[in-house]
N, C-alpha and C positions, 0 to 999 in steps of 0.2 A: 443508448440503445434504441433510442426512435432513431437516429440519423444511419446507424446500420440497417435497421429495415425499411428506410426509405433507399438508401441504394439496391441493398436488392433487391426491392420491390422494380427500382427503374431499370437493373440491369435482363430482370427478366421482361419486362416490356420490351425492352430493344430486340432482345433475340426472339421473342414470340412477332413482333414486328416483322423481323427480316426473313422465318420463315414462312409467314402469309404472303410475304411479296414474293419467294421463290416460287410459292404455288401458284398466285394468279390465282384463276377461277379451275384450277383443277384440285383433285384430292387426291393421297396417299392411301395406295389401296390398302386394305386390314383381312385380317385370316378371321375367321370363327369357325368351330366342329364340322361344320359342314362341307367345308374347303379340301377340296384334295389333298395341301402341302400342308396344311394346318398343322399338324403334330411334326412335322421336318424343321416347320418354323420355331414351332416351342421348341425343340434339342437346339437345335442352331442359336436363335438369339434368345430366346428366354427361358432358359434352364433353370435359372434359379426363382422361378414361382412354379409353384407345387400347389396344385391342390387334393384333398384328401374329402371323398365324396360321404353323404351323410352317413352310410352303412356299417362305414369304420367306425364311429366313436359309440362306445357304451351307450346303448338308449337311456337308461337311467341319469346319465350326463346331459345328454340333452332335453328328456324330461326337466331339470330341475332349473337349467339356464334357461329354458323358453319359459318357465314360469314366473325365472326372476325378471325377464325382459318385462313379461306382462304386467306384473307388479309395480315396476318401476312406472311404467305408463300408468297404470291405475291410479296412485298416489302422487302422480303430478309430480316427480322428480325428474325427468327430462326438460333440459331449458335450453333457448337460445342463447348464444354468447355473442354478443358486441366485440367484433374485432376489425383490427384496421388494415387497410387492403389498400394499397395504392393511395394513401394519404387520406383516404374516407373512412370515417367509421361506419359500419354495417352489422346487422344482427345477421347470422346464418340462417339460413333457411332449416338447415339441421338440428335438431334440438339432440342434448348432450349431458352427458354426466361422465365425469372421470372419477374410478374406484381404483384403489391400488395400494400400496406400502404403506403405514401410517408415519403422516408428515412428507409425503412425496407431492409435489405438485408437476404440473405440467405446461409448459407455456407455447403458443403458438400465436401467429399473425397478432403479437404483442397485448395478448390477454394470458394469463398465469390461471390455472384450472389447479383446485384445492383436492388432492384425493379424496376420497370418500373410503374410510380405513375399510379393507374386506376382511369378515373375519378370523381372528386368529384363536384357537384356546387360552393361549396364554396372554391374551392383551384383555385388560378388565376396560372396556370400550362400552358403553349405554348406546343399545338403537332404541330410536323413539317408536318403533314399531316392529315387531316379531317379523313381520313379512320382508321388511327391509331387509334386517338381520341376515334372514335366509338367503335374501337377493345375494348383498353382498359375501357371504360364504359360497354360495352356489359360484359367484364369479371367480371366487379365489380356486376352488376345486378347477374349472375349466383353465383357470390361467397353470395350474399345475400340469392340467393335461396337454395343453397346447405346448407347452415348454418342452417337454418330454418327448413331442414328436419333431420340436423343431432340433432337438439335440440329435435323434435317428436322422434327419432328411439334412441335416448338415454333414453327417456324415455317410449318408449315401453319395452325395453333391461330392464329396473328394472320390470316392471308389466312381463315378462315373465319370471323373475328370481324368481317370487313368485309364479306363475304358471304353473305346470309341466304338467297340463291338455291339453296342445294343440296338435289336431291332426297329425300323423308325416308327415303326405302327404303333410300338408302347407308350402308353402315358409313362410319366415320370411314376414312381414307386411310391406305395406308401407303406410304412413300416409300421408294426404294434410297437406298443410299449416294452412287451416282455422281449423283443427281439434287439432291443439297445439299453445296456445301462446307462446311468446318467452320471453325469460328473460330480464329484462331492462339493457344493458351491451350495452359498445360502441365498435366500430370498433376496437379500439388498444388493448381491454382485459379486463378480471376483472372477478369479481364470479368466482363459480366455473372451473377449468381448465380444466374440461371435457367439458364444454360447450361454452370455451372462444371462441368468431368468429375468423375465417380463418383471417390471415393478409397477406398471400400472397397466389399467385397461380404459379405453374411452370408449364408450358408449355412446351410440349412436342411432338416431330415428328418425326415418323418413317418411313420410306421408305424401306420394305424390298428389295426390288430391287438393293436399290443404299447401301445398307449395304453387304460390302464384305464378311463377315463372321459371322453366327449365330451360337452359342455353342448351343449341344445338352444338353438336361436337363440332371442333371449327377445321380440323384436318386429313379426316378421314369422311366425314358423314356418316359417323356408327349410331346419332341419334341423339336424345335428349339427355340431359347429362344433370343427373342430382348433386353430383362432386367436381368441380371441374379438374382440369390435370393439374397436377401438384407431385413433389415430395414430401414425405412426412417431415415436420420438423422434430428441431430438439431430442435428437434420439444418440445413442452410441454410433460413433461411426462404424460400420459394418455390422451392425446389430440387425436381427432378422424380425420382419414385424409379421404375425400370426391374427390371424381374423376368423371367427365365425361369422356365420353369415343364418339370419332366422327372417326369410318371407315371412311377415305375419298374416294368416288367413280369419279374416274375421267371421262370426257365425253364418253369413251367407253368401261366402266368397268362394268360388271353387279353386281348387289347387292348381296352379299352371305347370304342364308339362315344360321338361328341358327344350324341346324345341320350340316353343311358343316365343314369336319376338317382341312378346312384352313381357318378359321376366327379366330379372336384373342380372346386369353382366357386369365385370370386370375389365375395363378397356387397359392395355399396357404402348406404350411405343417408347424406344431408345431415344433418350431428352434432346430435343432439338437435332435430330436426324427425318431429313424427309425422305431418304432411300431404302431405310427398312421397313416391309410393312407393318401394319399396327396388328394387334393380337386382341382378340375380344373372348373373354371363356362365361358363359352363364353360368349363374351360380341357384342352386334349388335349395329347398330349405334345409339347414343341419348342415350343408358343404362347409368346411375351413379351408383356408388355403394361407399361402406363408409365401413372403417376399423374403429370401434369402440370403444373406452375405450383403455384398455391398449393392443389390439391386434396387432399393430406395434412392440411392445415390448416383445409378448410372440410368435407371430408368426413370418415367414417370408415369403414373397411375388415375385413371379416373374414375368415378362410380356412374355406370348406366342406369338410369331410369327403368323400373319394370312400373308394371299395373298397380302391382297392393303395396302395402307399408311395408317397412321393411326396419330390423331392427340387424344390429351389427356389433358385436366385441372386438376393439381391435386392440389386440395386446403388444406391447414395445418396452424395449430397455432405455428408458426417460435420460435423458444427459441431465443428473441433478447435481452437478457440484453444486452451483447456487441454487438449488430448489428446493432442498428440505427445510423443515423446522428447526433442524438440528443444526445445519448451519448457520440461518439467520439468526437465531441465538446467540450463537455463539459470534458472530460479526457484531451483535448489541451491546456483549459483553465487552469485546474488544474498545469501540467509542467509549463506555462509558465507565471506565479504567480512567479516564482522565480528569471523572469527575468527586470530588470530594464533598460530604456534607458535615460543615461543621457541627460536632457534638453539643459543642455551647451553645449556642444560638440557631443551631437547626439550618444556617445558609449553605447556599450551595456555591461552590467555590469550583475553577480549575485548576489542578495539579501542575498542568504543564500550557505554556504559550506557544510553545515550536511547534512553526509551519505545518511542518510536514504531519505533526499529530493531530493539529487542529484539520486539516486537510483530511486526513483518514477520518475524522468524524463527523467529517460532513457531509463525506462520499456514502458513507452508512446511515446519516439521516434520508439522504434519496432514496438509498436501496430500499430501507425500511418504508418511507412513504408510498412511493410509488409502485415498486414493484410487490409489494403486500398488502399494507394498510388498504390503499385502495382498490387494488385488484379485489380483494378479500372484501370487504362492504359493497362496493360497488355492483358485486353479482348475487347482494341483498342477499337474504336468510333461506338461501337455497340448502344451504349443510346443516342447518336443523330441521330439518326434513328428514334428515338421517341419524343424526349420532351427537352427541357432544363432545367430539374429539378437539374441533379448532377454537371451540368459545373461550376457551381458558388461555390457551395459549396469544388470541389474538389479541386477547385485552390485555395481556401482561405484554404483547409488541408493543398496543399503543402507551401502556405507560413509558418504555423504552423511547419512545418517539417522544411523547412529552419531556422526559430530562433533555432530551437532546436539542428541543426547541428551545431548553433552558440554555442548553449551553452553548447553541447561537447566542444568545441573548447575551451571556455574561462575557463573551468575546468581543462582540459591537462596543458593551460597556466598556469592556477595559480598554478599548484603543482609542477611547475620547479623553482617557485621564491625561493631563500635562506633562506625565512624567515619560510619555511616550514620544519618542523622537518622529519626524515624517517618514524617514526612512525605514524605520521600526514598525508603523503602521502600513506603509506601503509594501511590504515583504508580507504582513499576515493577509492586505488585500489582494495581492495578488496571485495570491492560492485559492484564498475564500472566492472571490465574486463569481469565478465562473460556475462554480455549483452554486453557489447562491442563484444567480441568474438562471441555470439550469432549473433551478426549482420554484422559481417564478413560474417561466414558461411552463414547465408539466404542471403546475397548478391550474394555468388560464386552458390549458391543452384540456384537463380531468374538467373542466367545468362544460367547456364546449362538449366534450364527450357527455355527462351527463343530460345536458340539455336537448342531444339528438336521440 
């Protein structure tokens, strides 16, 4: 997985350098709502970006969500992540926590985050603080609301594709939940990929006053970026991303007007395109925006810094085919099927020494260690601040890992016995050695990451 990440980073850097070379000392133009052709550009080049203003959401929902943001901040539940970017380990300037379906994870920039489960009545999850329990419940309610709006906006997108006669001065339309019946799907997915419910939300907190260095936007001259140009990673193809924005106003801070250049904004551009003007939309507290359908794949977006601290709740359909607790528990069961504990003496033995069986067990061994255990424990005790959900499963995974360590030793001890021919030993080592070398290299990388 590291090789794939390094390859993708290399390709992106090459594209970036080519783009900068084409630009030379110039900049690509970009438009804001103050510009005459802004809405025409929106409709023609960015129709899958939709913004819903603060007044469109029920005021009660605004209140519970904004209290939830402040509760996370007050209780110290937002954290910087150590990510790998261009071969370097870096701390994110943004503070985050992942909240979502129980047992789900989200992987980005070589880091796996583990979802704090959002409250649902049928689950018996113990939260360590009533305020945090309420906060998780608030983001579940926000998730339900944003999903309902997503379904409506996707349906309207289909209508708009067939109707080219809309007035060019109109904003993309907003539709209330009552105007749009929802499809019958559950919270874990199902149905059309484009209308799958969001399964996680990544909560972000950015304070420009505490961010020591904000990069200048390099292509358009849009200003200071809190988050650089990117596509959101690890998502179901063509799934929408829905974001709730809250510019936090401290006790002595004054609200920022929509026309104020110091307010937070979202920048969009067509990926690696220097012909189409960029697109900047300012965000007021309580606004929501949606990147519909395949927009996240065809376009890139950045976050342009305002003057006040900002929270966002970024709801997404994470690609979790290999990212749920249920998945990794199943993988462990598969690997341990080859382990037999002799009831007479308690001694561990291997049922099969077939190369394919041994190889599969070692692949799972590496996956458990580097994609789950090290990722979880390296992030410290952040999840203990919320609930007991991950504690027992991670201890169980560690027990499974210890059994897999024993299985590896059993293989190596077995092939040293005199009964094995040279060809038989070589056959097993041919399949196992690459995985053992990978394990050794990854352990060294993890030691270096921890020191950094």
